[in-house]
C-alpha positions in Angstrom: 8.6 -27.3 -60.0 6.5 -27.4 -63.1 6.0 -23.6 -62.9 9.8 -23.1 -62.8 10.3 -25.3 -65.8 7.6 -23.5 -67.8 9.0 -20.1 -66.8 12.5 -21.2 -67.8 11.3 -22.4 -71.2 9.3 -19.1 -71.8 12.4 -17.1 -70.8 14.6 -19.0 -73.2 12.1 -18.6 -76.1 11.9 -14.8 -75.5 15.7 -14.6 -75.1 16.4 -16.4 -78.3 13.7 -14.4 -80.2 15.2 -11.1 -79.0 18.7 -12.2 -80.0 17.5 -13.1 -83.6 15.8 -9.6 -83.8 19.0 -7.9 -82.8 21.0 -9.8 -85.4 18.5 -8.8 -88.1 18.6 -5.2 -86.9 22.4 -5.2 -87.0 22.4 -6.6 -90.6 19.9 -4.0 -91.7 22.0 -1.2 -90.2 25.1 -2.6 -91.9 23.3 -2.7 -95.3 22.0 0.9 -94.8 25.6 2.0 -94.1 26.7 0.4 -97.3 24.2 2.6 -99.3 24.3 5.9 -97.3 26.2 8.8 -98.5 26.9 10.9 -101.6 27.5 9.1 -104.9 28.4 10.5 -108.4 28.5 9.2 -111.9 31.5 11.1 -113.2 30.5 10.6 -116.9 27.2 12.5 -116.5 27.8 14.4 -113.2 24.6 12.9 -111.9 24.6 12.8 -108.1 22.7 10.6 -105.7 22.5 11.4 -102.0 21.1 8.5 -100.0 19.9 8.6 -96.3 17.7 6.3 -94.2 14.9 7.1 -91.8 11.9 5.2 -90.5 12.6 2.0 -92.6 13.0 3.6 -96.0 15.7 5.4 -98.0 15.4 9.0 -99.3 17.3 9.5 -102.5 18.0 13.0 -103.7 19.0 13.0 -107.4 20.5 15.9 -109.4 22.9 16.6 -112.2 25.8 18.8 -111.2 26.2 20.6 -114.5 22.6 21.9 -114.5 21.3 21.8 -110.9 22.2 22.3 -107.3 21.3 19.7 -104.7 18.4 21.8 -103.4 16.7 21.6 -106.8 17.2 17.9 -107.2 14.4 15.3 -107.3 13.6 13.3 -104.2 12.6 9.6 -104.3 11.6 7.0 -101.7 13.2 3.6 -101.9 13.0 0.4 -99.8 15.5 -2.3 -99.0 14.5 -5.7 -100.4 16.9 -8.7 -100.7 19.9 -6.4 -100.2 18.9 -4.0 -103.0 17.3 -0.6 -102.9 14.0 -0.7 -104.8 12.4 2.5 -106.1 8.8 1.7 -107.3 7.5 3.2 -110.5 5.5 6.4 -110.0 3.9 7.5 -113.3 2.3 10.6 -111.8 5.8 12.0 -111.0 7.6 10.4 -114.0 9.7 8.2 -111.8 10.9 4.9 -113.3 11.1 1.5 -111.6 14.7 1.2 -110.4 16.9 -1.2 -108.5 20.1 0.0 -106.9 22.8 -2.6 -106.1 25.8 -1.8 -103.9 29.1 -3.5 -104.9 32.3 -2.6 -103.1 32.6 1.2 -103.4 30.2 1.5 -106.3 26.4 1.6 -106.8 24.9 0.1 -109.9 21.6 1.8 -110.8 19.3 -0.3 -113.0 16.3 1.5 -114.5 13.4 0.2 -116.5 11.3 2.2 -119.0 8.3 4.1 -117.7 4.7 4.1 -118.8 4.9 1.7 -121.7 2.1 -0.4 -120.4 4.3 -3.5 -120.9 6.9 -5.0 -118.6 10.2 -3.9 -120.0 12.9 -6.5 -120.3 15.7 -4.1 -120.9 17.5 -2.1 -118.2 19.4 1.2 -118.4 22.6 0.9 -116.3 24.4 3.7 -114.6 27.4 3.3 -112.2 28.1 5.6 -109.3 31.2 5.9 -107.1 31.2 7.1 -103.5 32.1 10.8 -102.9 31.6 10.7 -99.1 29.6 8.8 -96.4 
């Protein structure tokens, strides 16, 4: 009888742990869907195309007036606390950025690069969704 009780407790622990993982996975997928797609800042014709694979986002960034998508810059970003975080990369001149999704817009906040100090000011750019 003790073996059955222990087995039942083990089964319940595994079942509840798996259910929690499924809920987290579902929330992650929902957050990814909120960011995925093609976005444009109409004032500057700057485009961002965001896709997810293997736990990180790939962001292709180009300006429509001067470039085609194929010649855009590519960045890697990670989801953290509901935001997309692009770490600073001084070798490739990429600034530290946080991208926040609100309704049908993205707010891209960018800090200065390579100043040697922690910048307290943010550049802000707003994008609207073109397509998913």
